[in-house]
C-alpha positions as CSV (number, residue, x, y, z in Angstrom):
1,M,30.6,-1.7,-14.3
2,S,30.9,-4.1,-11.2
3,R,27.9,-4.8,-8.9
4,A,30.4,-2.5,-6.1
5,A,30.6,0.4,-7.9
6,K,26.4,0.4,-9.0
7,V,24.8,2.7,-6.9
8,R,22.9,1.6,-4.1
9,P,19.3,2.6,-4.1
10,L,19.0,2.5,-0.5
11,E,21.2,3.2,2.7
12,Y,19.6,2.5,5.6
13,G,20.0,5.3,8.8
14,R,19.8,8.2,6.2
15,K,16.8,11.2,6.1
16,D,17.4,10.9,2.3
17,S,18.0,8.5,0.3
18,T,20.6,8.9,-2.3
19,V,18.1,8.1,-5.4
20,L,16.0,10.8,-3.5
21,L,19.4,13.3,-3.4
22,R,20.2,12.4,-7.4
23,V,16.8,13.5,-8.1
24,R,17.1,16.6,-6.1
25,R,20.2,17.4,-7.8
26,E,19.2,16.4,-11.5
27,L,15.9,18.6,-11.2
28,M,17.7,21.1,-9.6
29,R,19.3,21.2,-12.8
30,V,17.2,21.8,-14.8
31,A,14.5,24.0,-13.0
32,D,13.6,27.0,-14.3
33,P,11.9,28.4,-10.5
34,R,10.5,31.5,-12.9
35,K,7.9,29.2,-14.0
36,A,7.5,27.3,-10.4
37,P,4.6,29.2,-9.0
38,M,2.6,29.4,-12.2
39,M,2.8,25.4,-12.2
40,Q,1.8,25.4,-8.6
41,A,-1.2,27.3,-9.4
42,Y,-2.5,25.3,-12.7
43,M,-2.1,22.1,-10.5
44,K,-3.8,24.0,-7.3
45,S,-1.0,22.0,-5.1
46,A,0.3,22.8,-1.8
47,M,3.5,21.3,-2.8
48,P,5.7,23.5,-4.5
49,Y,7.6,22.9,-7.7
50,H,10.9,23.3,-9.1
51,G,9.7,24.7,-12.1
52,V,10.9,21.5,-14.4
53,Q,8.3,20.7,-17.4
54,I,7.8,17.2,-18.0
55,V,10.0,16.1,-21.0
56,L,13.2,17.7,-18.5
57,Q,11.7,15.8,-15.3
58,K,11.6,12.4,-17.9
59,Q,15.9,13.5,-18.8
60,S,16.0,13.6,-15.3
61,F,14.7,10.7,-13.9
62,K,16.7,8.9,-16.4
63,R,20.1,10.5,-15.2
64,A,18.9,9.6,-11.3
65,F,18.2,6.1,-12.0
66,A,21.0,4.8,-14.8
67,E,23.1,3.9,-12.4
68,M,20.6,2.0,-9.8
69,D,21.1,-2.0,-9.6
70,F,17.6,-3.3,-8.7
71,F,19.4,-6.8,-6.5
72,S,15.9,-6.6,-4.5
73,R,12.2,-6.6,-4.6
74,E,12.8,-5.1,-0.9
75,V,15.1,-2.1,-1.6
76,W,13.1,-0.9,-4.5
77,C,10.2,-1.1,-3.2
78,G,12.4,1.0,0.2
79,T,13.9,3.1,-2.2
80,L,10.9,4.0,-3.9
81,L,9.0,4.3,-0.3
82,Q,11.7,6.9,0.5
83,V,11.7,9.0,-2.5
84,W,7.8,9.2,-2.3
85,R,8.0,10.1,1.7
86,G,11.1,12.6,1.5
87,A,9.4,14.4,-1.8
88,K,9.8,18.3,-1.0
89,Y,8.8,18.9,-4.2
90,R,5.5,18.0,-6.8
91,E,8.1,16.6,-9.2
92,E,10.4,14.9,-6.9
93,R,7.1,12.9,-6.3
94,Y,6.6,12.3,-10.3
95,A,10.0,10.8,-9.7
96,A,8.9,8.2,-7.5
97,I,6.2,7.5,-9.9
98,A,8.5,6.9,-13.0
99,L,10.7,4.2,-10.0
100,S,7.7,2.8,-10.2
101,G,7.3,2.2,-13.4
102,E,10.8,1.5,-14.0
103,K,11.1,-1.4,-16.5
104,R,14.7,-2.8,-16.2
105,A,13.0,-3.2,-12.0
106,A,10.2,-4.9,-13.9
107,A,12.8,-6.8,-15.4
108,T,14.3,-7.8,-12.7
109,F,11.5,-9.2,-10.9
110,D,9.9,-12.1,-11.2
111,S,5.9,-10.4,-10.6
112,M,5.1,-7.3,-9.3
113,K,1.9,-7.8,-8.7
114,T,2.5,-8.7,-5.1
115,I,4.0,-4.6,-3.9
């Protein structure tokens, strides 16, 4: 796949990044809304849940991040912050946490210490 065909993580001027929209789509595809209230109550969270268990979350994040191109630290950090700040559901926050530990980004950048 050429560099131009890869998904750009951050599109300036948009409220929600392309990555956040992909994460939402993937989570909604596997969500079980019946489990959501129980998950929210168990975690004592004010933020609602989609109802996606951890194994399915990880699979969804892998699909959502698959075509990301980590071409600069600034864009990666900006995308990560957009996912975190734009999250409407708890699993979307978990996606930001997963993105912060994305191994391909760590392999691309010299050092992750100064983020």
